[in-house]
N, C-alpha and C positions, 0 to 999 in steps of 0.2 A: 372882621372888614373883607380880610388879607382872601376867604374864603368866600365870600358875596367878592370878590371881581372877581375871584375866579372863577366862577361859572359865567360872571357876566362877559367874557371875554370868550368861551366852549357856547354861550349861547350866540350869539358874533357870530361866531366860523361855523355853524349852526347854518343858521338863517345866508348864509355866505354862500357857502357847498349849494343848500337845496335853489336859490338864485343864478346861479353859474350849472346846474345842469339844466334851468329853467332854460332861460337860455339858449344850450344847444336845442335843447326837446325848441323852442323855437322858429329853429334855424332847418333844418331838417329840411332838405328839396325833396318838393313834389317825382315823384317817379317817370323817365323815362320816355317822354309821349312819341308811338312811330304813324308814319299816313302816307300812300302807295300817293303814285308821281305820273304818267301818265310818259315820259318824256326820260324813264329811269324801267321801263318793261320792253324786253329784246322777247317780243314769241319764237320759238321755230315750225316748219312744221317740215317730211320727210315721208315722199311717197315712192311708190317700190315700182320697178317696173323688170322688166325681164323675168324669165322663171329661173337662173342664177339671186331671182329678189335682185336688187344694187337697185342704192336708195337715189333717190332724187330730194334737195336737201333746197332753203326755203329759207323768206320768214315775213313773219306781217309785218312790216314799214310805219304799220297806227296802230295803235288802240286807243280805242277811249274809256275812260274812266269816270261810271253816270252817279258812283256813289265814295263821294272822300268821305274817308272820316280815319278818324284817332284812336290808339289804343298806346295802354302798356310794352304790348309784345305786338311782339312782328306777324306770330297769328293771327290773333284781335285780330290788325288790324287791314290783315286782308280777308277774313274770312263775310262773304254774303258779298262780297266787291258782284259787282255786274256789272256791265260790262259791253263793247258793241268791237267790229270789228270793220272793216273800211276792200271787201274782197279787193279795189282799187288799190287798197297796198299792198300786194300779194306781189314778190320779188323776187325768182332763183338768180337769178344773174345770168339769164338768158333773157331775151326781148323775143321771142320765138317763142315759147316755147309760155310764158308769162303768155301770154293775149292769145294763146290756146289757153289755157286754163282758164282765164279769166272769160271767152265768152262763149267753146265748148260745151267747160266744165260742168264749172259752174252757171255758167250762163239757159243750162238748158234743166237748174234746177228751179224752186217758187224761191221769189224773193231772197232776189237774187244782188244785190245793195250790201249785206253787212253779216257777218257771224254773231250773234249773243247771245250771252248766257250770263250762269254768275258762279262766282268762285265758293268752294266748298271746304274747312277746312282742317283741319283734329290733327290735336299734342299731342297723338303716338306716331305719328308721319306721312299718315293717310288720310282722304279728305276725295271728291270729286269738282265735276265740270257738270255743270246741270250748262247745259250747250245746244241753243236753234241752225238748228239746219234745212232747209232745204222746207218747209214748216210746219216740221220734224222733233222736240224736244225728248233731249237722249240727258243719261249719265252716259261716264266719262269714269273711270276706275284713277286717280291720280299719285304720285305719289310725291312727298316733297321735304328737304335735306335748307334748313336752314340756322346760320351761321351771323349774327348780331343782324345786321342789318339787308344780309345780300337770303332772298328766297329761288330757291332752284324748284322747281315744279317738272317733272314731265307721266307725258302717261300713252296710251296708243287706244282708238279707236276703227271698230268696223262700218265704215262708209255704209257698209244694207243696211247700217241700223238705222238709216234717216230718210229711207227707199229710195234710194244714189246711184243706183243699175244703169238707170240710160242716163247719167250723165259718167256713169263712169263706162260705158258701153259708148261712145258717144266722145271722150280720151284718147282710148283705145282703141277705134278707128283711127283719131287723124291721125294717131303719134302707131300704126301698127309699123311701117319698119322703124319705127324708133322703139318700143322697145322690143327687138327681138334680138336675143341673145346666141350664141354660137350655134344653138340645140335650133334656130332657124320658125323658131316658134314664142313666136311677142304673147307676151300676158307685160299686162296692167292688172294692177297686187289692188284687194280692195280697204289694206289697211294702210294709216296710217298712222305715225311719231309727234304727239307733238311733247312742246316744253314752252320755258318758261324760265327768264331770267328777272326776277323784279328786285333792283334793291333800293329800300326804302328808304324815304323823307327823318330822319330822326333831329330829334329835338328836348 
């Protein structure tokens, strides 16, 4: 009788342990989900003037995301994101410069209302932007750094790859005096730096 009672206690203990483990498995939380929001994106641009290559910086104050999705990683949530950036949202904290860039630079291009593209990110900190500008679509190599919900992107492009020589010439002519350096030479660079800071939603 004592042996039977002892075995019963052991069986009950095993069953209780199994039930406890099962319960723990049932309450396991789902992985966090990341997604992008337009209002948490800052897109910066940097142009250059004079032979000394003085930086002229600004931002695009508006960006439209066309295909928001959820993913368990920040990179996954951003990969293959399609976007549009209205030219009207260009801002450099200089009203005269902004007007020239919108009308004399982008206004010379085809399809001048917006820039569009698709973001491609790899897990090794590299990626590309398929950017469409002036009716031409080209890839921009970029790098990215991810820290939890924060993703920072950086890259540069040569405007000549988008057949923008007429736009560069137009801007250079309109800003001839402003783009002169100490050497008296006026120069407008075709190189443009791009960067973005994206704070992802997490739930």
